[in-house]
mmCIF file as gemmi writes it, N, C-alpha and C atoms, coordinates in Angstrom:
data_model
loop_
_atom_site.group_PDB
_atom_site.id
_atom_site.type_symbol
_atom_site.label_atom_id
_atom_site.label_alt_id
_atom_site.label_comp_id
_atom_site.label_asym_id
_atom_site.label_entity_id
_atom_site.label_seq_id
_atom_site.pdbx_PDB_ins_code
_atom_site.Cartn_x
_atom_site.Cartn_y
_atom_site.Cartn_z
_atom_site.occupancy
_atom_site.B_iso_or_equiv
_atom_site.pdbx_formal_charge
_atom_site.auth_seq_id
_atom_site.auth_asym_id
_atom_site.pdbx_PDB_model_num
ATOM 1 N N . MET Axp A 1 ? -90.575 50.508 44.853 1 0 ? 1 A 1
ATOM 2 C CA . MET Axp A 1 ? -91.192 51.805 44.945 1 0 ? 1 A 1
ATOM 3 C C . MET Axp A 1 ? -90.598 52.74 43.912 1 0 ? 1 A 1
ATOM 4 N N . GLY Axp A 2 ? -89.46 53.316 44.153 1 0 ? 2 A 1
ATOM 5 C CA . GLY Axp A 2 ? -88.798 54.175 43.189 1 0 ? 2 A 1
ATOM 6 C C . GLY Axp A 2 ? -89.323 55.6 43.19 1 0 ? 2 A 1
ATOM 7 N N . ILE Axp A 3 ? -88.714 56.378 42.342 1 0 ? 3 A 1
ATOM 8 C CA . ILE Axp A 3 ? -89.085 57.787 42.219 1 0 ? 3 A 1
ATOM 9 C C . ILE Axp A 3 ? -89.958 57.943 40.979 1 0 ? 3 A 1
ATOM 10 N N . GLY Axp A 4 ? -91.114 58.549 41.138 1 0 ? 4 A 1
ATOM 11 C CA . GLY Axp A 4 ? -92.018 58.789 40.025 1 0 ? 4 A 1
ATOM 12 C C . GLY Axp A 4 ? -91.622 60.035 39.247 1 0 ? 4 A 1
ATOM 13 N N . PHE Axp A 5 ? -92.36 60.294 38.183 1 0 ? 5 A 1
ATOM 14 C CA . PHE Axp A 5 ? -92.067 61.44 37.326 1 0 ? 5 A 1
ATOM 15 C C . PHE Axp A 5 ? -92.183 62.754 38.09 1 0 ? 5 A 1
ATOM 16 N N . THR Axp A 6 ? -93.236 62.874 38.878 1 0 ? 6 A 1
ATOM 17 C CA . THR Axp A 6 ? -93.467 64.121 39.617 1 0 ? 6 A 1
ATOM 18 C C . THR Axp A 6 ? -92.354 64.383 40.623 1 0 ? 6 A 1
ATOM 19 N N . GLU Axp A 7 ? -91.943 63.339 41.34 1 0 ? 7 A 1
ATOM 20 C CA . GLU Axp A 7 ? -90.868 63.504 42.315 1 0 ? 7 A 1
ATOM 21 C C . GLU Axp A 7 ? -89.557 63.867 41.631 1 0 ? 7 A 1
ATOM 22 N N . GLY Axp A 8 ? -89.269 63.223 40.509 1 0 ? 8 A 1
ATOM 23 C CA . GLY Axp A 8 ? -88.055 63.535 39.757 1 0 ? 8 A 1
ATOM 24 C C . GLY Axp A 8 ? -88.044 64.964 39.252 1 0 ? 8 A 1
ATOM 25 N N . LEU Axp A 9 ? -89.198 65.416 38.786 1 0 ? 9 A 1
ATOM 26 C CA . LEU Axp A 9 ? -89.318 66.793 38.319 1 0 ? 9 A 1
ATOM 27 C C . LEU Axp A 9 ? -89.114 67.784 39.459 1 0 ? 9 A 1
ATOM 28 N N . LEU Axp A 10 ? -89.652 67.474 40.623 1 0 ? 10 A 1
ATOM 29 C CA . LEU Axp A 10 ? -89.481 68.333 41.795 1 0 ? 10 A 1
ATOM 30 C C . LEU Axp A 10 ? -88.013 68.392 42.225 1 0 ? 10 A 1
ATOM 31 N N . ILE Axp A 11 ? -87.347 67.256 42.229 1 0 ? 11 A 1
ATOM 32 C CA . ILE Axp A 11 ? -85.928 67.216 42.591 1 0 ? 11 A 1
ATOM 33 C C . ILE Axp A 11 ? -85.102 68.028 41.59 1 0 ? 11 A 1
ATOM 34 N N . ALA Axp A 12 ? -85.411 67.886 40.299 1 0 ? 12 A 1
ATOM 35 C CA . ALA Axp A 12 ? -84.688 68.643 39.272 1 0 ? 12 A 1
ATOM 36 C C . ALA Axp A 12 ? -84.899 70.149 39.444 1 0 ? 12 A 1
ATOM 37 N N . ALA Axp A 13 ? -86.118 70.55 39.764 1 0 ? 13 A 1
ATOM 38 C CA . ALA Axp A 13 ? -86.407 71.975 39.956 1 0 ? 13 A 1
ATOM 39 C C . ALA Axp A 13 ? -85.654 72.534 41.16 1 0 ? 13 A 1
ATOM 40 N N . ILE Axp A 14 ? -85.609 71.774 42.24 1 0 ? 14 A 1
ATOM 41 C CA . ILE Axp A 14 ? -84.884 72.219 43.44 1 0 ? 14 A 1
ATOM 42 C C . ILE Axp A 14 ? -83.388 72.312 43.145 1 0 ? 14 A 1
ATOM 43 N N . ALA Axp A 15 ? -82.851 71.316 42.426 1 0 ? 15 A 1
ATOM 44 C CA . ALA Axp A 15 ? -81.431 71.338 42.07 1 0 ? 15 A 1
ATOM 45 C C . ALA Axp A 15 ? -81.114 72.551 41.201 1 0 ? 15 A 1
ATOM 46 N N . LEU Axp A 16 ? -82.005 72.863 40.279 1 0 ? 16 A 1
ATOM 47 C CA . LEU Axp A 16 ? -81.799 74.029 39.418 1 0 ? 16 A 1
ATOM 48 C C . LEU Axp A 16 ? -81.789 75.315 40.231 1 0 ? 16 A 1
ATOM 49 N N . LEU Axp A 17 ? -82.674 75.408 41.21 1 0 ? 17 A 1
ATOM 50 C CA . LEU Axp A 17 ? -82.709 76.595 42.064 1 0 ? 17 A 1
ATOM 51 C C . LEU Axp A 17 ? -81.461 76.707 42.938 1 0 ? 17 A 1
ATOM 52 N N . LEU Axp A 18 ? -81.008 75.571 43.466 1 0 ? 18 A 1
ATOM 53 C CA . LEU Axp A 18 ? -79.858 75.585 44.371 1 0 ? 18 A 1
ATOM 54 C C . LEU Axp A 18 ? -78.539 75.845 43.646 1 0 ? 18 A 1
ATOM 55 N N . PHE Axp A 19 ? -78.33 75.185 42.511 1 0 ? 19 A 1
ATOM 56 C CA . PHE Axp A 19 ? -77.023 75.213 41.861 1 0 ? 19 A 1
ATOM 57 C C . PHE Axp A 19 ? -76.947 76.109 40.634 1 0 ? 19 A 1
ATOM 58 N N . GLY Axp A 20 ? -78.067 76.455 40.054 1 0 ? 20 A 1
ATOM 59 C CA . GLY Axp A 20 ? -78.052 77.275 38.846 1 0 ? 20 A 1
ATOM 60 C C . GLY Axp A 20 ? -77.862 76.43 37.6 1 0 ? 20 A 1
ATOM 61 N N . GLY Axp A 21 ? -78.218 76.976 36.466 1 0 ? 21 A 1
ATOM 62 C CA . GLY Axp A 21 ? -78.18 76.24 35.206 1 0 ? 21 A 1
ATOM 63 C C . GLY Axp A 21 ? -76.791 75.861 34.735 1 0 ? 21 A 1
ATOM 64 N N . LYS Axp A 22 ? -75.789 76.662 35.045 1 0 ? 22 A 1
ATOM 65 C CA . LYS Axp A 22 ? -74.433 76.391 34.559 1 0 ? 22 A 1
ATOM 66 C C . LYS Axp A 22 ? -73.753 75.266 35.327 1 0 ? 22 A 1
ATOM 67 N N . LYS Axp A 23 ? -74.129 75.065 36.58 1 0 ? 23 A 1
ATOM 68 C CA . LYS Axp A 23 ? -73.487 74.05 37.413 1 0 ? 23 A 1
ATOM 69 C C . LYS Axp A 23 ? -74.073 72.656 37.205 1 0 ? 23 A 1
ATOM 70 N N . ILE Axp A 24 ? -75.319 72.56 36.738 1 0 ? 24 A 1
ATOM 71 C CA . ILE Axp A 24 ? -76.009 71.276 36.626 1 0 ? 24 A 1
ATOM 72 C C . ILE Axp A 24 ? -75.253 70.278 35.735 1 0 ? 24 A 1
ATOM 73 N N . PRO Axp A 25 ? -74.807 70.638 34.511 1 0 ? 25 A 1
ATOM 74 C CA . PRO Axp A 25 ? -74.072 69.66 33.695 1 0 ? 25 A 1
ATOM 75 C C . PRO Axp A 25 ? -72.791 69.167 34.374 1 0 ? 25 A 1
ATOM 76 N N . GLU Axp A 26 ? -72.103 70.062 35.046 1 0 ? 26 A 1
ATOM 77 C CA . GLU Axp A 26 ? -70.875 69.684 35.759 1 0 ? 26 A 1
ATOM 78 C C . GLU Axp A 26 ? -71.191 68.693 36.883 1 0 ? 26 A 1
ATOM 79 N N . LEU Axp A 27 ? -72.253 68.958 37.622 1 0 ? 27 A 1
ATOM 80 C CA . LEU Axp A 27 ? -72.658 68.052 38.693 1 0 ? 27 A 1
ATOM 81 C C . LEU Axp A 27 ? -73.084 66.698 38.137 1 0 ? 27 A 1
ATOM 82 N N . GLY Axp A 28 ? -73.793 66.709 37.012 1 0 ? 28 A 1
ATOM 83 C CA . GLY Axp A 28 ? -74.21 65.46 36.379 1 0 ? 28 A 1
ATOM 84 C C . GLY Axp A 28 ? -73.023 64.626 35.933 1 0 ? 28 A 1
ATOM 85 N N . LYS Axp A 29 ? -72.031 65.29 35.363 1 0 ? 29 A 1
ATOM 86 C CA . LYS Axp A 29 ? -70.821 64.589 34.92 1 0 ? 29 A 1
ATOM 87 C C . LYS Axp A 29 ? -70.093 63.966 36.111 1 0 ? 29 A 1
ATOM 88 N N . THR Axp A 30 ? -69.98 64.713 37.192 1 0 ? 30 A 1
ATOM 89 C CA . THR Axp A 30 ? -69.321 64.217 38.395 1 0 ? 30 A 1
ATOM 90 C C . THR Axp A 30 ? -70.092 63.05 39 1 0 ? 30 A 1
ATOM 91 N N . LEU Axp A 31 ? -71.414 63.176 39.038 1 0 ? 31 A 1
ATOM 92 C CA . LEU Axp A 31 ? -72.245 62.103 39.577 1 0 ? 31 A 1
ATOM 93 C C . LEU Axp A 31 ? -72.117 60.841 38.732 1 0 ? 31 A 1
ATOM 94 N N . GLY Axp A 32 ? -72.124 60.998 37.413 1 0 ? 32 A 1
ATOM 95 C CA . GLY Axp A 32 ? -71.969 59.85 36.521 1 0 ? 32 A 1
ATOM 96 C C . GLY Axp A 32 ? -70.636 59.149 36.714 1 0 ? 32 A 1
ATOM 97 N N . ALA Axp A 33 ? -69.571 59.917 36.851 1 0 ? 33 A 1
ATOM 98 C CA . ALA Axp A 33 ? -68.243 59.334 37.076 1 0 ? 33 A 1
ATOM 99 C C . ALA Axp A 33 ? -68.191 58.617 38.42 1 0 ? 33 A 1
ATOM 100 N N . SER Axp A 34 ? -68.846 59.173 39.417 1 0 ? 34 A 1
ATOM 101 C CA . SER Axp A 34 ? -68.876 58.542 40.739 1 0 ? 34 A 1
ATOM 102 C C . SER Axp A 34 ? -69.623 57.218 40.697 1 0 ? 34 A 1
ATOM 103 N N . ILE Axp A 35 ? -70.75 57.199 40.011 1 0 ? 35 A 1
ATOM 104 C CA . ILE Axp A 35 ? -71.533 55.964 39.898 1 0 ? 35 A 1
ATOM 105 C C . ILE Axp A 35 ? -70.74 54.912 39.136 1 0 ? 35 A 1
ATOM 106 N N . LYS Axp A 36 ? -70.063 55.316 38.068 1 0 ? 36 A 1
ATOM 107 C CA . LYS Axp A 36 ? -69.248 54.383 37.286 1 0 ? 36 A 1
ATOM 108 C C . LYS Axp A 36 ? -68.136 53.786 38.15 1 0 ? 36 A 1
ATOM 109 N N . GLY Axp A 37 ? -67.459 54.631 38.918 1 0 ? 37 A 1
ATOM 110 C CA . GLY Axp A 37 ? -66.401 54.148 39.805 1 0 ? 37 A 1
ATOM 111 C C . GLY Axp A 37 ? -66.929 53.202 40.861 1 0 ? 37 A 1
ATOM 112 N N . PHE Axp A 38 ? -68.102 53.503 41.403 1 0 ? 38 A 1
ATOM 113 C CA . PHE Axp A 38 ? -68.712 52.634 42.409 1 0 ? 38 A 1
ATOM 114 C C . PHE Axp A 38 ? -69.036 51.268 41.813 1 0 ? 38 A 1
ATOM 115 N N . LYS Axp A 39 ? -69.62 51.248 40.615 1 0 ? 39 A 1
ATOM 116 C CA . LYS Axp A 39 ? -69.967 49.98 39.971 1 0 ? 39 A 1
ATOM 117 C C . LYS Axp A 39 ? -68.723 49.161 39.661 1 0 ? 39 A 1
ATOM 118 N N . GLU Axp A 40 ? -67.659 49.83 39.195 1 0 ? 40 A 1
ATOM 119 C CA . GLU Axp A 40 ? -66.412 49.117 38.913 1 0 ? 40 A 1
ATOM 120 C C . GLU Axp A 40 ? -65.819 48.538 40.19 1 0 ? 40 A 1
ATOM 121 N N . GLY Axp A 41 ? -65.889 49.284 41.276 1 0 ? 41 A 1
ATOM 122 C CA . GLY Axp A 41 ? -65.402 48.789 42.559 1 0 ? 41 A 1
ATOM 123 C C . GLY Axp A 41 ? -66.194 47.592 43.044 1 0 ? 41 A 1
ATOM 124 N N . MET Axp A 42 ? -67.504 47.638 42.871 1 0 ? 42 A 1
ATOM 125 C CA . MET Axp A 42 ? -68.35 46.508 43.272 1 0 ? 42 A 1
ATOM 126 C C . MET Axp A 42 ? -68.035 45.279 42.432 1 0 ? 42 A 1
ATOM 127 N N . LYS Axp A 43 ? -67.823 45.486 41.127 1 0 ? 43 A 1
ATOM 128 C CA . LYS Axp A 43 ? -67.512 44.371 40.24 1 0 ? 43 A 1
ATOM 129 C C . LYS Axp A 43 ? -66.177 43.738 40.641 1 0 ? 43 A 1
ATOM 130 N N . GLU Axp A 44 ? -65.196 44.581 40.967 1 0 ? 44 A 1
ATOM 131 C CA . GLU Axp A 44 ? -63.879 44.099 41.382 1 0 ? 44 A 1
ATOM 132 C C . GLU Axp A 44 ? -63.976 43.334 42.699 1 0 ? 44 A 1
ATOM 133 N N . ASP Axp A 45 ? -64.765 43.847 43.626 1 0 ? 45 A 1
ATOM 134 C CA . ASP Axp A 45 ? -64.946 43.191 44.917 1 0 ? 45 A 1
ATOM 135 C C . ASP Axp A 45 ? -65.621 41.833 44.742 1 0 ? 45 A 1
ATOM 136 N N . ASN Axp A 46 ? -66.632 41.762 43.876 1 0 ? 46 A 1
ATOM 137 C CA . ASN Axp A 46 ? -67.307 40.491 43.624 1 0 ? 46 A 1
ATOM 138 C C . ASN Axp A 46 ? -66.354 39.486 42.997 1 0 ? 46 A 1
ATOM 139 N N . LYS Axp A 47 ? -65.452 39.962 42.133 1 0 ? 47 A 1
ATOM 140 C CA . LYS Axp A 47 ? -64.478 39.071 41.508 1 0 ? 47 A 1
ATOM 141 C C . LYS Axp A 47 ? -63.535 38.497 42.568 1 0 ? 47 A 1
ATOM 142 N N . LYS Axp A 48 ? -63.114 39.336 43.524 1 0 ? 48 A 1
ATOM 143 C CA . LYS Axp A 48 ? -62.237 38.866 44.591 1 0 ? 48 A 1
ATOM 144 C C . LYS Axp A 48 ? -62.936 37.819 45.449 1 0 ? 48 A 1
ATOM 145 N N . VAL Axp A 49 ? -64.204 38.03 45.737 1 0 ? 49 A 1
ATOM 146 C CA . VAL Axp A 49 ? -64.972 37.072 46.538 1 0 ? 49 A 1
ATOM 147 C C . VAL Axp A 49 ? -65.094 35.754 45.788 1 0 ? 49 A 1
ATOM 148 N N . ASP Axp A 50 ? -65.384 35.813 44.481 1 0 ? 50 A 1
ATOM 149 C CA . ASP Axp A 50 ? -65.494 34.599 43.681 1 0 ? 50 A 1
ATOM 150 C C . ASP Axp A 50 ? -64.165 33.857 43.63 1 0 ? 50 A 1
ATOM 151 N N . ASP Axp A 51 ? -63.053 34.59 43.484 1 0 ? 51 A 1
ATOM 152 C CA . ASP Axp A 51 ? -61.736 33.959 43.453 1 0 ? 51 A 1
ATOM 153 C C . ASP Axp A 51 ? -61.426 33.282 44.779 1 0 ? 51 A 1
ATOM 154 N N . ASN Axp A 52 ? -61.775 33.919 45.894 1 0 ? 52 A 1
ATOM 155 C CA . ASN Axp A 52 ? -61.545 33.32 47.206 1 0 ? 52 A 1
ATOM 156 C C . ASN Axp A 52 ? -62.392 32.074 47.399 1 0 ? 52 A 1
ATOM 157 N N . ASP Axp A 53 ? -63.617 32.083 46.902 1 0 ? 53 A 1
ATOM 158 C CA . ASP Axp A 53 ? -64.486 30.91 47.005 1 0 ? 53 A 1
ATOM 159 C C . ASP Axp A 53 ? -63.913 29.75 46.208 1 0 ? 53 A 1
ATOM 160 N N . LYS Axp A 54 ? -63.353 30.027 45.033 1 0 ? 54 A 1
ATOM 161 C CA . LYS Axp A 54 ? -62.772 28.975 44.203 1 0 ? 54 A 1
ATOM 162 C C . LYS Axp A 54 ? -61.533 28.388 44.867 1 0 ? 54 A 1
ATOM 163 N N . LYS Axp A 55 ? -60.735 29.233 45.53 1 0 ? 55 A 1
ATOM 164 C CA . LYS Axp A 55 ? -59.532 28.754 46.205 1 0 ? 55 A 1
ATOM 165 C C . LYS Axp A 55 ? -59.881 27.859 47.388 1 0 ? 55 A 1
ATOM 166 N N . GLN Axp A 56 ? -60.964 28.174 48.083 1 0 ? 56 A 1
ATOM 167 C CA . GLN Axp A 56 ? -61.353 27.406 49.262 1 0 ? 56 A 1
ATOM 168 C C . GLN Axp A 56 ? -61.997 26.079 48.883 1 0 ? 56 A 1
ATOM 169 N N . SER Axp A 57 ? -62.526 25.956 47.672 1 0 ? 57 A 1
ATOM 170 C CA . SER Axp A 57 ? -63.21 24.727 47.258 1 0 ? 57 A 1
ATOM 171 C C . SER Axp A 57 ? -62.246 23.63 46.927 1 0 ? 57 A 1
């Protein structure tokens, strides 16, 4: 399914109204860092699972 262009535009407009123009870049930077940390954590967790599977084999 996903988010279409119209929905994304609506979300961006609401965010702009709620947080103001000066806060948006800061929020984007924080969100990007959070997503990066989450992906790195998932990658690390998958590596641990793979290592445990190799040890059990």
